[in-house]
mmCIF file as gemmi writes it, N, C-alpha and C atoms, coordinates in Angstrom:
data_model
loop_
_atom_site.group_PDB
_atom_site.id
_atom_site.type_symbol
_atom_site.label_atom_id
_atom_site.label_alt_id
_atom_site.label_comp_id
_atom_site.label_asym_id
_atom_site.label_entity_id
_atom_site.label_seq_id
_atom_site.pdbx_PDB_ins_code
_atom_site.Cartn_x
_atom_site.Cartn_y
_atom_site.Cartn_z
_atom_site.occupancy
_atom_site.B_iso_or_equiv
_atom_site.pdbx_formal_charge
_atom_site.auth_seq_id
_atom_site.auth_asym_id
_atom_site.pdbx_PDB_model_num
ATOM 1 N N . MET Axp A 1 ? 4.482 -0.88 -14.98 1 0 ? 1 A 1
ATOM 2 C CA . MET Axp A 1 ? 5.176 0.473 -14.391 1 0 ? 1 A 1
ATOM 3 C C . MET Axp A 1 ? 5.977 -0.483 -13.377 1 0 ? 1 A 1
ATOM 4 N N . PRO Axp A 2 ? 7.386 -0.053 -12.92 1 0 ? 2 A 1
ATOM 5 C CA . PRO Axp A 2 ? 8.178 0.125 -12.382 1 0 ? 2 A 1
ATOM 6 C C . PRO Axp A 2 ? 8.064 -0.339 -11.23 1 0 ? 2 A 1
ATOM 7 N N . ILE Axp A 3 ? 7.123 0.539 -10.189 1 0 ? 3 A 1
ATOM 8 C CA . ILE Axp A 3 ? 6.608 0.482 -8.727 1 0 ? 3 A 1
ATOM 9 C C . ILE Axp A 3 ? 5.635 -0.352 -8.968 1 0 ? 3 A 1
ATOM 10 N N . VAL Axp A 4 ? 5.991 -1.266 -8.042 1 0 ? 4 A 1
ATOM 11 C CA . VAL Axp A 4 ? 4.975 -2.71 -7.072 1 0 ? 4 A 1
ATOM 12 C C . VAL Axp A 4 ? 4.405 -2.369 -5.973 1 0 ? 4 A 1
ATOM 13 N N . VAL Axp A 5 ? 3.652 -2.212 -5.724 1 0 ? 5 A 1
ATOM 14 C CA . VAL Axp A 5 ? 2.703 -1.864 -4.582 1 0 ? 5 A 1
ATOM 15 C C . VAL Axp A 5 ? 2.398 -3.413 -3.847 1 0 ? 5 A 1
ATOM 16 N N . ASN Axp A 6 ? 2.892 -3.651 -2.622 1 0 ? 6 A 1
ATOM 17 C CA . ASN Axp A 6 ? 3.103 -5.316 -2.023 1 0 ? 6 A 1
ATOM 18 C C . ASN Axp A 6 ? 1.869 -4.911 -0.926 1 0 ? 6 A 1
ATOM 19 N N . LEU Axp A 7 ? 0.977 -3.952 -0.926 1 0 ? 7 A 1
ATOM 20 C CA . LEU Axp A 7 ? 0.548 -4.075 0.206 1 0 ? 7 A 1
ATOM 21 C C . LEU Axp A 7 ? -0.446 -5.184 0.56 1 0 ? 7 A 1
ATOM 22 N N . ASP Axp A 8 ? -1.011 -6 0.085 1 0 ? 8 A 1
ATOM 23 C CA . ASP Axp A 8 ? -1.834 -6.948 0.401 1 0 ? 8 A 1
ATOM 24 C C . ASP Axp A 8 ? -0.661 -7.785 0.777 1 0 ? 8 A 1
ATOM 25 N N . VAL Axp A 9 ? 0.218 -8.312 0.131 1 0 ? 9 A 1
ATOM 26 C CA . VAL Axp A 9 ? 1.255 -8.807 1.106 1 0 ? 9 A 1
ATOM 27 C C . VAL Axp A 9 ? 1.441 -8.693 2.546 1 0 ? 9 A 1
ATOM 28 N N . MET Axp A 10 ? 1.807 -7.675 3.205 1 0 ? 10 A 1
ATOM 29 C CA . MET Axp A 10 ? 2.081 -6.567 4.494 1 0 ? 10 A 1
ATOM 30 C C . MET Axp A 10 ? 0.471 -6.871 4.966 1 0 ? 10 A 1
ATOM 31 N N . MET Axp A 11 ? -0.517 -6.826 4.518 1 0 ? 11 A 1
ATOM 32 C CA . MET Axp A 11 ? -1.748 -6.884 5.077 1 0 ? 11 A 1
ATOM 33 C C . MET Axp A 11 ? -2.419 -8.433 5.622 1 0 ? 11 A 1
ATOM 34 N N . ALA Axp A 12 ? -1.659 -9.505 4.76 1 0 ? 12 A 1
ATOM 35 C CA . ALA Axp A 12 ? -1.581 -10.699 4.911 1 0 ? 12 A 1
ATOM 36 C C . ALA Axp A 12 ? -0.798 -11.174 6.149 1 0 ? 12 A 1
ATOM 37 N N . LYS Axp A 13 ? 0.415 -10.871 5.839 1 0 ? 13 A 1
ATOM 38 C CA . LYS Axp A 13 ? 1.449 -10.882 6.864 1 0 ? 13 A 1
ATOM 39 C C . LYS Axp A 13 ? 0.953 -10.33 8.713 1 0 ? 13 A 1
ATOM 40 N N . ARG Axp A 14 ? 0.025 -9.473 8.391 1 0 ? 14 A 1
ATOM 41 C CA . ARG Axp A 14 ? 0.04 -8.845 9.494 1 0 ? 14 A 1
ATOM 42 C C . ARG Axp A 14 ? -1.868 -9.444 10.295 1 0 ? 14 A 1
ATOM 43 N N . LYS Axp A 15 ? -2.612 -9.981 8.881 1 0 ? 15 A 1
ATOM 44 C CA . LYS Axp A 15 ? -3.924 -10.476 9.289 1 0 ? 15 A 1
ATOM 45 C C . LYS Axp A 15 ? -4.768 -9.171 9.656 1 0 ? 15 A 1
ATOM 46 N N . ILE Axp A 16 ? -4.611 -8.341 8.535 1 0 ? 16 A 1
ATOM 47 C CA . ILE Axp A 16 ? -5.816 -7.127 8.932 1 0 ? 16 A 1
ATOM 48 C C . ILE Axp A 16 ? -6.303 -6.779 7.486 1 0 ? 16 A 1
ATOM 49 N N . GLY Axp A 17 ? -7.808 -6.887 7.543 1 0 ? 17 A 1
ATOM 50 C CA . GLY Axp A 17 ? -8.551 -6.472 6.516 1 0 ? 17 A 1
ATOM 51 C C . GLY Axp A 17 ? -8.624 -4.857 5.823 1 0 ? 17 A 1
ATOM 52 N N . LEU Axp A 18 ? -8.969 -4.914 4.736 1 0 ? 18 A 1
ATOM 53 C CA . LEU Axp A 18 ? -9.45 -3.928 3.757 1 0 ? 18 A 1
ATOM 54 C C . LEU Axp A 18 ? -9.884 -2.781 4.812 1 0 ? 18 A 1
ATOM 55 N N . MET Axp A 19 ? -11.172 -3.682 5.316 1 0 ? 19 A 1
ATOM 56 C CA . MET Axp A 19 ? -11.981 -2.58 5.988 1 0 ? 19 A 1
ATOM 57 C C . MET Axp A 19 ? -11.481 -1.744 6.875 1 0 ? 19 A 1
ATOM 58 N N . GLU Axp A 20 ? -10.743 -2.42 8.072 1 0 ? 20 A 1
ATOM 59 C CA . GLU Axp A 20 ? -10.279 -2.121 9.373 1 0 ? 20 A 1
ATOM 60 C C . GLU Axp A 20 ? -8.805 -1.25 9.152 1 0 ? 20 A 1
ATOM 61 N N . LEU Axp A 21 ? -8.053 -1.657 8 1 0 ? 21 A 1
ATOM 62 C CA . LEU Axp A 21 ? -7.263 -0.562 7.706 1 0 ? 21 A 1
ATOM 63 C C . LEU Axp A 21 ? -7.55 0.536 7.495 1 0 ? 21 A 1
ATOM 64 N N . ALA Axp A 22 ? -8.407 0.691 6.201 1 0 ? 22 A 1
ATOM 65 C CA . ALA Axp A 22 ? -9.312 1.959 5.836 1 0 ? 22 A 1
ATOM 66 C C . ALA Axp A 22 ? -9.586 2.68 6.935 1 0 ? 22 A 1
ATOM 67 N N . GLU Axp A 23 ? -9.95 2.172 7.79 1 0 ? 23 A 1
ATOM 68 C CA . GLU Axp A 23 ? -10.617 3.134 8.962 1 0 ? 23 A 1
ATOM 69 C C . GLU Axp A 23 ? -9.301 3.638 9.974 1 0 ? 23 A 1
ATOM 70 N N . LEU Axp A 24 ? -8.102 2.373 9.869 1 0 ? 24 A 1
ATOM 71 C CA . LEU Axp A 24 ? -7.375 2.876 10.791 1 0 ? 24 A 1
ATOM 72 C C . LEU Axp A 24 ? -6.717 4.364 10.091 1 0 ? 24 A 1
ATOM 73 N N . VAL Axp A 25 ? -6.607 4.033 9.007 1 0 ? 25 A 1
ATOM 74 C CA . VAL Axp A 25 ? -5.686 4.968 8.248 1 0 ? 25 A 1
ATOM 75 C C . VAL Axp A 25 ? -6.37 6.161 7.612 1 0 ? 25 A 1
ATOM 76 N N . ASN Axp A 26 ? -7.776 6.406 7.928 1 0 ? 26 A 1
ATOM 77 C CA . ASN Axp A 26 ? -8.663 7.347 7.934 1 0 ? 26 A 1
ATOM 78 C C . ASN Axp A 26 ? -9.186 7.816 6.033 1 0 ? 26 A 1
ATOM 79 N N . ILE Axp A 27 ? -8.82 6.35 5.488 1 0 ? 27 A 1
ATOM 80 C CA . ILE Axp A 27 ? -8.9 6.764 3.852 1 0 ? 27 A 1
ATOM 81 C C . ILE Axp A 27 ? -10.142 5.722 3.712 1 0 ? 27 A 1
ATOM 82 N N . SER Axp A 28 ? -11.117 6.033 2.048 1 0 ? 28 A 1
ATOM 83 C CA . SER Axp A 28 ? -11.923 5.303 1.514 1 0 ? 28 A 1
ATOM 84 C C . SER Axp A 28 ? -11.328 3.768 1.552 1 0 ? 28 A 1
ATOM 85 N N . PRO Axp A 29 ? -12.379 3.264 1.915 1 0 ? 29 A 1
ATOM 86 C CA . PRO Axp A 29 ? -11.847 1.548 1.558 1 0 ? 29 A 1
ATOM 87 C C . PRO Axp A 29 ? -11.708 1.49 0.12 1 0 ? 29 A 1
ATOM 88 N N . ALA Axp A 30 ? -12.584 2.43 -0.92 1 0 ? 30 A 1
ATOM 89 C CA . ALA Axp A 30 ? -12.066 2.417 -2.138 1 0 ? 30 A 1
ATOM 90 C C . ALA Axp A 30 ? -10.88 2.602 -2.682 1 0 ? 30 A 1
ATOM 91 N N . ASN Axp A 31 ? -10.255 3.778 -2.182 1 0 ? 31 A 1
ATOM 92 C CA . ASN Axp A 31 ? -9.252 4.208 -2.48 1 0 ? 31 A 1
ATOM 93 C C . ASN Axp A 31 ? -8.15 3.39 -2.044 1 0 ? 31 A 1
ATOM 94 N N . LEU Axp A 32 ? -7.859 2.654 -0.742 1 0 ? 32 A 1
ATOM 95 C CA . LEU Axp A 32 ? -7.097 2.054 -0.181 1 0 ? 32 A 1
ATOM 96 C C . LEU Axp A 32 ? -6.893 0.492 -1.345 1 0 ? 32 A 1
ATOM 97 N N . SER Axp A 33 ? -8.158 0.228 -1.811 1 0 ? 33 A 1
ATOM 98 C CA . SER Axp A 33 ? -8.648 -0.636 -3.031 1 0 ? 33 A 1
ATOM 99 C C . SER Axp A 33 ? -7.659 -0.601 -4.324 1 0 ? 33 A 1
ATOM 100 N N . ILE Axp A 34 ? -7.612 0.358 -4.214 1 0 ? 34 A 1
ATOM 101 C CA . ILE Axp A 34 ? -6.819 1.383 -6.07 1 0 ? 34 A 1
ATOM 102 C C . ILE Axp A 34 ? -5.555 1.113 -5.446 1 0 ? 34 A 1
ATOM 103 N N . LEU Axp A 35 ? -5.122 1.369 -4.306 1 0 ? 35 A 1
ATOM 104 C CA . LEU Axp A 35 ? -3.706 1.355 -3.886 1 0 ? 35 A 1
ATOM 105 C C . LEU Axp A 35 ? -3.061 0.052 -3.513 1 0 ? 35 A 1
ATOM 106 N N . LYS Axp A 36 ? -4.138 -0.615 -3.128 1 0 ? 36 A 1
ATOM 107 C CA . LYS Axp A 36 ? -3.413 -2.012 -3.334 1 0 ? 36 A 1
ATOM 108 C C . LYS Axp A 36 ? -3.482 -3.184 -4.253 1 0 ? 36 A 1
ATOM 109 N N . ASN Axp A 37 ? -4.292 -2.956 -5.122 1 0 ? 37 A 1
ATOM 110 C CA . ASN Axp A 37 ? -4.604 -3.658 -6.526 1 0 ? 37 A 1
ATOM 111 C C . ASN Axp A 37 ? -3.443 -2.789 -7.58 1 0 ? 37 A 1
ATOM 112 N N . GLY Axp A 38 ? -2.793 -1.645 -6.92 1 0 ? 38 A 1
ATOM 113 C CA . GLY Axp A 38 ? -1.468 -1.644 -7.771 1 0 ? 38 A 1
ATOM 114 C C . GLY Axp A 38 ? -2.122 -0.494 -9.098 1 0 ? 38 A 1
ATOM 115 N N . LYS Axp A 39 ? -3.357 0.246 -8.877 1 0 ? 39 A 1
ATOM 116 C CA . LYS Axp A 39 ? -3.88 1.202 -9.997 1 0 ? 39 A 1
ATOM 117 C C . LYS Axp A 39 ? -3.606 2.794 -9.336 1 0 ? 39 A 1
ATOM 118 N N . ALA Axp A 40 ? -3.199 2.745 -8.591 1 0 ? 40 A 1
ATOM 119 C CA . ALA Axp A 40 ? -2.855 4.374 -8.11 1 0 ? 40 A 1
ATOM 120 C C . ALA Axp A 40 ? -1.895 4.94 -8.538 1 0 ? 40 A 1
ATOM 121 N N . LYS Axp A 41 ? -1.894 6.083 -8.875 1 0 ? 41 A 1
ATOM 122 C CA . LYS Axp A 41 ? -1.027 6.999 -10.089 1 0 ? 41 A 1
ATOM 123 C C . LYS Axp A 41 ? 0.213 7.542 -8.916 1 0 ? 41 A 1
ATOM 124 N N . ALA Axp A 42 ? -0.317 7.866 -7.96 1 0 ? 42 A 1
ATOM 125 C CA . ALA Axp A 42 ? 0.293 8.531 -6.655 1 0 ? 42 A 1
ATOM 126 C C . ALA Axp A 42 ? -0.139 8.441 -5.329 1 0 ? 42 A 1
ATOM 127 N N . ILE Axp A 43 ? 0.546 8.43 -3.871 1 0 ? 43 A 1
ATOM 128 C CA . ILE Axp A 43 ? 0.14 8.289 -2.748 1 0 ? 43 A 1
ATOM 129 C C . ILE Axp A 43 ? 0.623 9.4 -1.851 1 0 ? 43 A 1
ATOM 130 N N . ARG Axp A 44 ? -0.038 9.982 -0.82 1 0 ? 44 A 1
ATOM 131 C CA . ARG Axp A 44 ? 0.558 11.247 -0.335 1 0 ? 44 A 1
ATOM 132 C C . ARG Axp A 44 ? 1.451 10.459 1.25 1 0 ? 44 A 1
ATOM 133 N N . PHE Axp A 45 ? 2.563 11.343 1.211 1 0 ? 45 A 1
ATOM 134 C CA . PHE Axp A 45 ? 3.168 10.466 2.016 1 0 ? 45 A 1
ATOM 135 C C . PHE Axp A 45 ? 2.232 10.576 3.588 1 0 ? 45 A 1
ATOM 136 N N . SER Axp A 46 ? 1.297 11.333 3.914 1 0 ? 46 A 1
ATOM 137 C CA . SER Axp A 46 ? 0.632 10.822 5.241 1 0 ? 46 A 1
ATOM 138 C C . SER Axp A 46 ? -0.396 9.685 5.149 1 0 ? 46 A 1
ATOM 139 N N . THR Axp A 47 ? -0.396 9.59 4.192 1 0 ? 47 A 1
ATOM 140 C CA . THR Axp A 47 ? -1.303 7.91 3.609 1 0 ? 47 A 1
ATOM 141 C C . THR Axp A 47 ? -0.379 6.998 3.522 1 0 ? 47 A 1
ATOM 142 N N . LEU Axp A 48 ? 0.788 7.087 3.282 1 0 ? 48 A 1
ATOM 143 C CA . LEU Axp A 48 ? 2.107 6.422 3.565 1 0 ? 48 A 1
ATOM 144 C C . LEU Axp A 48 ? 2.743 6.09 4.923 1 0 ? 48 A 1
ATOM 145 N N . GLU Axp A 49 ? 2.684 6.956 5.571 1 0 ? 49 A 1
ATOM 146 C CA . GLU Axp A 49 ? 3.175 7.083 6.947 1 0 ? 49 A 1
ATOM 147 C C . GLU Axp A 49 ? 1.712 6.206 7.798 1 0 ? 49 A 1
ATOM 148 N N . GLY Axp A 50 ? 0.635 6.581 7.653 1 0 ? 50 A 1
ATOM 149 C CA . GLY Axp A 50 ? -0.686 6.307 8.338 1 0 ? 50 A 1
ATOM 150 C C . GLY Axp A 50 ? -0.448 4.439 8.068 1 0 ? 50 A 1
ATOM 151 N N . ILE Axp A 51 ? -0.476 3.989 6.602 1 0 ? 51 A 1
ATOM 152 C CA . ILE Axp A 51 ? -0.201 2.86 6.482 1 0 ? 51 A 1
ATOM 153 C C . ILE Axp A 51 ? 0.572 1.943 7.136 1 0 ? 51 A 1
ATOM 154 N N . CYS Axp A 52 ? 2.104 2.383 7.232 1 0 ? 52 A 1
ATOM 155 C CA . CYS Axp A 52 ? 3.165 1.838 7.824 1 0 ? 52 A 1
ATOM 156 C C . CYS Axp A 52 ? 3.197 1.87 9.157 1 0 ? 52 A 1
ATOM 157 N N . GLU Axp A 53 ? 2.28 3.18 9.654 1 0 ? 53 A 1
ATOM 158 C CA . GLU Axp A 53 ? 2.065 2.588 11.429 1 0 ? 53 A 1
ATOM 159 C C . GLU Axp A 53 ? 1.171 1.686 11.426 1 0 ? 53 A 1
ATOM 160 N N . ALA Axp A 54 ? 0.174 1.78 10.848 1 0 ? 54 A 1
ATOM 161 C CA . ALA Axp A 54 ? -1.065 0.68 11.105 1 0 ? 54 A 1
ATOM 162 C C . ALA Axp A 54 ? -0.785 -0.5 11.304 1 0 ? 54 A 1
ATOM 163 N N . LEU Axp A 55 ? 0.601 -0.887 10.29 1 0 ? 55 A 1
ATOM 164 C CA . LEU Axp A 55 ? 0.922 -2.129 9.54 1 0 ? 55 A 1
ATOM 165 C C . LEU Axp A 55 ? 2.303 -2.278 10.575 1 0 ? 55 A 1
ATOM 166 N N . ASN Axp A 56 ? 2.852 -1.421 11.011 1 0 ? 56 A 1
ATOM 167 C CA . ASN Axp A 56 ? 3.879 -1.377 11.735 1 0 ? 56 A 1
ATOM 168 C C . ASN Axp A 56 ? 5.024 -2.136 10.898 1 0 ? 56 A 1
ATOM 169 N N . CYS Axp A 57 ? 5.421 -1.23 9.551 1 0 ? 57 A 1
ATOM 170 C CA . CYS Axp A 57 ? 6.168 -1.368 8.713 1 0 ? 57 A 1
ATOM 171 C C . CYS Axp A 57 ? 7.197 -0.599 8.072 1 0 ? 57 A 1
ATOM 172 N N . GLN Axp A 58 ? 7.931 -0.557 7.132 1 0 ? 58 A 1
ATOM 173 C CA . GLN Axp A 58 ? 8.97 0.646 6.433 1 0 ? 58 A 1
ATOM 174 C C . GLN Axp A 58 ? 7.578 0.825 5.485 1 0 ? 58 A 1
ATOM 175 N N . PRO Axp A 59 ? 8.035 2.086 4.43 1 0 ? 59 A 1
ATOM 176 C CA . PRO Axp A 59 ? 7.676 2.289 3.38 1 0 ? 59 A 1
ATOM 177 C C . PRO Axp A 59 ? 8.133 0.93 2.212 1 0 ? 59 A 1
ATOM 178 N N . GLY Axp A 60 ? 9.621 0.818 2.287 1 0 ? 60 A 1
ATOM 179 C CA . GLY Axp A 60 ? 9.947 -0.136 1.436 1 0 ? 60 A 1
ATOM 180 C C . GLY Axp A 60 ? 9.635 -1.775 1.925 1 0 ? 60 A 1
ATOM 181 N N . ASP Axp A 61 ? 8.649 -2.033 2.936 1 0 ? 61 A 1
ATOM 182 C CA . ASP Axp A 61 ? 8.161 -2.885 2.576 1 0 ? 61 A 1
ATOM 183 C C . ASP Axp A 61 ? 6.787 -3.377 1.608 1 0 ? 61 A 1
ATOM 184 N N . ILE Axp A 62 ? 5.979 -1.851 1.298 1 0 ? 62 A 1
ATOM 185 C CA . ILE Axp A 62 ? 4.691 -1.793 0.83 1 0 ? 62 A 1
ATOM 186 C C . ILE Axp A 62 ? 5.692 -1.358 -0.701 1 0 ? 62 A 1
ATOM 187 N N . LEU Axp A 63 ? 6.092 -0.263 -0.72 1 0 ? 63 A 1
ATOM 188 C CA . LEU Axp A 63 ? 6.733 -0.012 -2.175 1 0 ? 63 A 1
ATOM 189 C C . LEU Axp A 63 ? 8.007 -0.532 -2.529 1 0 ? 63 A 1
ATOM 190 N N . GLU Axp A 64 ? 8.006 -1.519 -3.902 1 0 ? 64 A 1
ATOM 191 C CA . GLU Axp A 64 ? 9.369 -1.626 -4.524 1 0 ? 64 A 1
ATOM 192 C C . GLU Axp A 64 ? 9.248 -1.34 -5.693 1 0 ? 64 A 1
ATOM 193 N N . TYR Axp A 65 ? 10.633 -1.32 -6.033 1 0 ? 65 A 1
ATOM 194 C CA . TYR Axp A 65 ? 10.886 -0.62 -7.607 1 0 ? 65 A 1
ATOM 195 C C . TYR Axp A 65 ? 11.523 -1.894 -8.15 1 0 ? 65 A 1
ATOM 196 N N . ARG Axp A 66 ? 11.154 -2.44 -9.326 1 0 ? 66 A 1
ATOM 197 C CA . ARG Axp A 66 ? 11.904 -3.316 -10.456 1 0 ? 66 A 1
ATOM 198 C C . ARG Axp A 66 ? 11.823 -2.631 -12.099 1 0 ? 66 A 1
ATOM 199 N N . LYS Axp A 67 ? 13.098 -3.136 -11.748 1 0 ? 67 A 1
ATOM 200 C CA . LYS Axp A 67 ? 13.495 -2.064 -13.345 1 0 ? 67 A 1
ATOM 201 C C . LYS Axp A 67 ? 12.993 -2.985 -14.567 1 0 ? 67 A 1
ATOM 202 N N . GLU Axp A 68 ? 12.242 -2.25 -15.119 1 0 ? 68 A 1
ATOM 203 C CA . GLU Axp A 68 ? 11.59 -3.057 -16.485 1 0 ? 68 A 1
ATOM 204 C C . GLU Axp A 68 ? 12.746 -3.611 -17.55 1 0 ? 68 A 1
ATOM 205 N N . GLY Axp A 69 ? 12.572 -4.496 -18.224 1 0 ? 69 A 1
ATOM 206 C CA . GLY Axp A 69 ? 13.168 -5.197 -19.125 1 0 ? 69 A 1
ATOM 207 C C . GLY Axp A 69 ? 13.095 -4.436 -20.354 1 0 ? 69 A 1
ATOM 208 N N . PRO Axp A 70 ? 14.114 -4.87 -21.405 1 0 ? 70 A 1
ATOM 209 C CA . PRO Axp A 70 ? 14.468 -3.939 -22.882 1 0 ? 70 A 1
ATOM 210 C C . PRO Axp A 70 ? 12.845 -3.485 -23.649 1 0 ? 70 A 1
ATOM 211 N N . ALA Axp A 71 ? 12.612 -2.727 -23.938 1 0 ? 71 A 1
ATOM 212 C CA . ALA Axp A 71 ? 11.391 -2.614 -24.885 1 0 ? 71 A 1
ATOM 213 C C . ALA Axp A 71 ? 11.508 -3.275 -26.085 1 0 ? 71 A 1
């Protein structure tokens, strides 16, 4: 998938754990883990906004587009 989730990188930079971030964003730790591991199919803007607020970052710090190579 060409969308890469760099949530783990931002969490490490901000020194915040999964449980703490999940509580701040008001989502379950399981759902946050799915997002963090790049297994999510979608993300709500309200969730993305909450993550950006909690981590003091921009959406582009968390989500990255990488063009896939030739098939």
